[in-house]
Backbone as CSV, one residue per row, in Angstrom:
resi,resn,N_x,N_y,N_z,CA_x,CA_y,CA_z,C_x,C_y,C_z
1,UNK,13.350,-36.428,-19.658,14.040,-36.796,-18.265,14.663,-35.614,-17.677
2,UNK,14.422,-35.301,-16.436,14.818,-34.378,-15.532,16.224,-34.532,-14.976
3,UNK,17.147,-33.899,-14.961,18.647,-34.274,-14.668,18.675,-33.013,-13.438
4,UNK,19.004,-33.754,-12.330,19.515,-32.856,-11.348,21.020,-33.273,-10.843
5,UNK,21.948,-32.004,-10.877,23.005,-32.406,-10.289,23.454,-31.678,-9.076
6,UNK,23.636,-32.372,-8.004,24.038,-32.094,-6.999,25.525,-31.782,-6.760
7,UNK,26.145,-30.530,-6.427,27.749,-30.194,-6.786,27.954,-29.282,-5.576
8,UNK,29.051,-28.811,-5.788,29.765,-27.954,-4.887,30.516,-27.114,-5.839
9,UNK,30.280,-25.645,-5.745,30.900,-24.945,-6.706,32.647,-24.782,-6.653
10,UNK,33.172,-24.875,-5.709,34.625,-24.807,-5.404,35.191,-26.391,-6.021
11,UNK,34.322,-27.330,-6.259,34.884,-28.562,-6.769,35.265,-28.772,-8.179
12,UNK,36.580,-29.002,-8.292,36.976,-29.186,-9.839,36.223,-30.508,-10.618
13,UNK,36.193,-31.344,-10.098,35.257,-32.419,-10.778,34.120,-32.046,-10.912
14,UNK,33.303,-31.335,-10.199,31.909,-30.708,-10.409,31.878,-29.699,-11.581
15,UNK,32.738,-28.692,-11.630,32.981,-27.723,-12.626,33.318,-28.794,-14.059
16,UNK,33.979,-29.676,-14.042,34.174,-30.380,-15.475,32.982,-30.824,-15.626
17,UNK,32.190,-31.770,-14.859,31.014,-32.240,-14.986,30.092,-31.373,-15.629
18,UNK,29.890,-30.086,-15.127,28.825,-29.210,-15.817,29.448,-28.721,-17.021
19,UNK,30.672,-28.582,-17.114,30.989,-27.997,-18.194,30.785,-28.839,-19.501
20,UNK,31.026,-30.211,-19.128,30.774,-31.413,-19.945,29.349,-31.248,-20.447
21,UNK,28.294,-31.456,-19.563,26.984,-31.246,-19.928,26.378,-30.073,-20.806
22,UNK,27.141,-29.048,-20.551,26.834,-27.695,-21.118,27.419,-27.995,-22.670
23,UNK,28.294,-28.641,-22.855,29.141,-28.819,-24.175,28.218,-29.845,-25.065
24,UNK,27.513,-30.625,-24.262,26.717,-31.734,-25.024,25.394,-31.115,-25.217
25,UNK,25.127,-29.996,-24.731,23.787,-29.540,-24.585,22.686,-30.213,-23.700
26,UNK,23.006,-30.953,-22.549,22.242,-31.370,-21.865,21.895,-30.623,-20.779
27,UNK,20.384,-30.286,-20.702,19.873,-29.190,-19.450,19.918,-30.250,-18.357
28,UNK,19.906,-29.359,-17.296,20.244,-29.986,-15.934,19.624,-28.946,-14.862
29,UNK,19.547,-29.291,-13.705,19.051,-28.534,-12.749,20.077,-28.612,-11.726
30,UNK,20.799,-27.601,-11.205,22.018,-27.526,-10.548,21.504,-27.408,-8.684
31,UNK,21.643,-28.351,-8.178,21.399,-27.969,-6.776,22.752,-28.175,-6.018
32,UNK,23.013,-26.973,-5.096,24.104,-27.093,-4.139,24.124,-28.090,-3.171
33,UNK,25.196,-28.782,-3.102,25.069,-29.752,-2.079,25.158,-29.358,-0.445
34,UNK,25.961,-28.381,-0.644,26.219,-27.754,1.093,24.849,-26.961,1.239
35,UNK,24.452,-26.146,0.697,23.306,-25.668,1.113,22.034,-26.298,1.284
36,UNK,21.709,-27.091,0.408,20.752,-28.134,0.082,21.079,-29.621,0.321
37,UNK,21.645,-29.883,1.428,22.017,-31.168,1.465,20.851,-32.305,1.517
38,UNK,21.127,-33.175,0.859,20.395,-34.334,0.612,19.747,-35.178,1.895
39,UNK,18.359,-35.299,1.812,17.933,-36.035,3.188,18.213,-37.358,2.955
40,UNK,18.317,-37.958,4.469,18.143,-39.589,4.565,17.255,-40.163,3.437
41,UNK,16.144,-39.702,3.121,15.250,-40.449,2.346,15.469,-40.220,1.116
42,UNK,15.822,-39.047,0.536,16.622,-39.151,-0.872,17.647,-40.011,-0.937
43,UNK,18.792,-40.026,-0.003,19.644,-40.893,-0.456,19.358,-42.341,-0.469
44,UNK,18.499,-42.754,0.417,18.217,-43.983,0.362,17.381,-44.498,-0.938
45,UNK,16.656,-43.365,-1.501,15.999,-43.866,-2.865,17.392,-43.769,-3.998
46,UNK,18.117,-42.936,-3.812,18.819,-42.765,-4.984,20.215,-43.936,-4.805
47,UNK,20.191,-44.463,-3.586,20.968,-45.496,-3.335,20.478,-46.578,-4.037
48,UNK,19.289,-47.015,-3.745,18.366,-47.971,-4.372,18.618,-47.890,-5.923
49,UNK,18.324,-46.653,-6.808,18.328,-46.566,-7.819,19.630,-46.773,-8.714
50,UNK,20.843,-46.532,-7.809,22.208,-46.636,-8.392,22.626,-48.061,-8.677
51,UNK,22.285,-48.930,-7.593,22.489,-50.132,-7.869,24.008,-50.444,-7.353
52,UNK,24.577,-49.272,-6.587,26.015,-49.527,-6.160,26.149,-49.294,-4.756
53,UNK,27.190,-50.125,-4.343,27.512,-49.981,-2.962,27.218,-48.597,-2.229
54,UNK,26.768,-48.461,-1.165,26.712,-47.265,-0.565,27.817,-46.391,-0.425
55,UNK,28.830,-47.231,-0.035,30.293,-46.722,0.345,30.435,-45.826,-1.148
56,UNK,30.113,-45.776,-2.221,30.487,-44.958,-3.429,29.753,-43.716,-3.278
57,UNK,28.918,-43.577,-2.508,28.217,-42.232,-2.264,28.884,-41.442,-1.329
58,UNK,30.066,-41.912,-0.592,30.753,-41.079,0.180,32.020,-40.307,-0.452
59,UNK,32.221,-39.227,0.078,33.422,-38.470,-0.571,34.409,-38.832,0.385
60,UNK,35.293,-40.003,-0.384,36.353,-40.488,0.422,37.585,-39.797,0.496
61,UNK,37.546,-38.702,-0.244,38.881,-37.650,-0.177,38.622,-36.693,0.050
62,UNK,37.682,-36.279,0.735,36.985,-34.936,1.479,37.877,-34.948,3.004
63,UNK,38.011,-33.775,3.308,38.655,-33.485,4.579,37.424,-34.049,5.801
64,UNK,36.138,-33.835,5.657,35.396,-34.437,6.553,35.314,-35.789,6.912
65,UNK,35.548,-36.397,5.866,35.562,-37.897,5.689,36.773,-38.432,6.582
66,UNK,37.896,-37.986,6.228,39.087,-37.945,6.987,39.274,-37.664,8.453
67,UNK,38.772,-36.252,8.445,38.389,-35.817,10.010,37.710,-36.864,10.944
68,UNK,36.669,-37.508,10.190,35.814,-38.430,11.170,36.170,-39.938,11.365
69,UNK,37.578,-40.169,10.670,38.186,-41.436,10.540,36.960,-42.346,9.794
70,UNK,36.327,-41.946,8.892,35.217,-43.032,8.275,35.858,-44.181,7.624
71,UNK,37.114,-44.158,7.028,37.783,-45.218,6.139,37.506,-46.351,7.145
72,UNK,37.900,-46.452,8.677,37.907,-47.518,9.476,36.490,-47.556,10.257
73,UNK,35.583,-46.668,10.068,34.430,-46.792,10.723,33.195,-47.205,9.886
74,UNK,33.360,-46.986,8.684,32.402,-47.358,7.983,31.697,-48.872,7.786
75,UNK,32.923,-49.639,7.692,32.738,-51.278,7.618,31.806,-51.531,8.683
76,UNK,31.738,-51.015,9.972,30.861,-51.291,11.205,29.610,-50.808,11.221
77,UNK,29.322,-49.830,10.375,27.924,-49.082,10.276,27.172,-49.730,9.888
78,UNK,25.805,-49.655,9.908,24.564,-50.168,9.220,24.438,-49.443,8.160
79,UNK,23.544,-49.747,7.224,23.564,-49.123,5.947,22.192,-47.777,6.691
80,UNK,21.736,-47.975,7.595,20.980,-47.113,8.133,21.633,-45.683,8.712
81,UNK,22.749,-46.245,9.521,23.663,-45.278,10.022,24.289,-44.424,9.184
82,UNK,24.965,-45.224,7.945,25.518,-44.571,6.929,24.791,-43.637,6.055
83,UNK,23.425,-43.981,5.996,22.646,-42.578,5.276,22.311,-41.528,6.253
84,UNK,22.330,-41.737,7.547,22.126,-40.561,8.582,23.169,-39.862,8.294
85,UNK,24.443,-40.324,8.264,25.762,-39.775,8.269,26.100,-38.812,6.894
86,UNK,25.273,-39.464,5.941,25.575,-38.920,4.607,24.574,-37.431,4.772
87,UNK,23.336,-37.734,5.198,22.452,-36.712,5.202,22.822,-35.593,6.444
88,UNK,23.524,-35.735,7.184,24.377,-34.785,8.230,24.997,-33.756,7.631
89,UNK,25.804,-33.980,6.686,26.624,-33.082,5.931,26.895,-33.433,4.693
90,UNK,26.494,-32.404,3.557,26.686,-32.739,2.225,27.984,-32.715,1.837
91,UNK,29.043,-32.140,2.434,30.302,-32.423,2.180,30.804,-33.876,2.118
92,UNK,29.989,-34.503,2.965,30.208,-35.944,2.883,30.033,-36.840,1.675
93,UNK,29.216,-36.349,1.050,28.773,-36.994,-0.034,29.469,-36.779,-1.502
94,UNK,29.859,-37.891,-2.097,30.343,-37.801,-3.344,30.004,-36.892,-4.082
95,UNK,30.518,-36.249,-4.647,30.025,-35.218,-5.986,30.883,-35.021,-7.343
96,UNK,30.382,-34.727,-8.125,28.859,-34.329,-8.506,28.084,-35.660,-8.157
97,UNK,26.841,-35.448,-7.981,25.659,-36.530,-7.762,24.595,-36.315,-8.848
98,UNK,24.606,-37.240,-9.856,23.303,-36.920,-11.069,22.488,-37.766,-10.923
99,UNK,21.233,-37.074,-10.632,19.810,-37.820,-10.533,18.812,-37.804,-11.550
100,UNK,18.112,-38.667,-11.795,16.865,-38.575,-12.644,16.053,-39.518,-11.871
101,UNK,14.677,-39.541,-12.426,13.699,-40.443,-12.257,14.075,-41.947,-12.228
102,UNK,14.821,-42.404,-13.217,15.436,-43.688,-13.206,16.602,-44.276,-12.489
103,UNK,17.616,-43.224,-12.360,18.909,-43.573,-11.863,19.560,-42.281,-11.036
104,UNK,20.659,-42.830,-10.394,21.222,-41.936,-9.641,22.905,-42.287,-9.903
105,UNK,23.716,-41.617,-10.249,25.179,-41.684,-10.034,26.256,-40.620,-9.345
106,UNK,27.030,-41.401,-8.490,27.854,-40.347,-7.692,29.103,-40.439,-8.280
107,UNK,29.859,-39.150,-8.479,31.080,-38.946,-8.997,30.692,-38.832,-10.801
108,UNK,31.904,-38.034,-11.083,31.791,-37.869,-12.538,32.726,-38.827,-13.245
109,UNK,32.093,-39.848,-14.113,32.997,-40.657,-14.966,32.148,-40.559,-16.364
110,UNK,33.046,-40.057,-17.472,32.279,-39.492,-18.554,31.773,-40.465,-19.335
111,UNK,32.217,-41.557,-19.481,31.640,-42.891,-20.024,30.215,-43.302,-19.601
112,UNK,30.338,-43.424,-18.279,29.143,-43.808,-17.631,27.997,-42.816,-17.582
113,UNK,28.627,-41.650,-17.590,27.591,-40.580,-17.588,26.750,-40.582,-18.911
114,UNK,27.664,-40.550,-19.932,27.276,-40.716,-21.003,26.229,-41.959,-21.651
115,UNK,26.584,-42.848,-21.106,25.906,-44.406,-21.170,24.492,-44.308,-20.472
116,UNK,24.460,-43.487,-19.536,23.199,-43.465,-18.555,22.530,-42.493,-19.436
117,UNK,22.957,-41.064,-19.737,22.314,-39.983,-20.396,21.676,-40.266,-21.864
118,UNK,22.286,-41.507,-22.269,21.881,-41.837,-23.849,20.499,-42.671,-23.832
119,UNK,20.282,-43.264,-22.652,19.000,-44.180,-22.381,17.822,-43.285,-22.511
């Protein structure tokens, strides 16, 4: 299973997740989310694999999310518009974002990552 972690080097949660993976001896490919922003097509596939609401893919605590007033705008946007917005700037995407051929999971929750990686 190939594991890709989309992350931002200055993100403390990303650092924590990568350290956790290293401690567990789990190999991964690191992809810088700001420099290699996910495409709309990638995000659509990952959203489907995740089984989660699309809102979970947004970095709701990020500055850009707040500056754009997305808390109030997202509920009125179509899924297509939300995917376009996420693909517009990697800083809008919840990170770290763990992706494999079978699943995708935004954010680091140790128990959930452990459950997914044990499969």
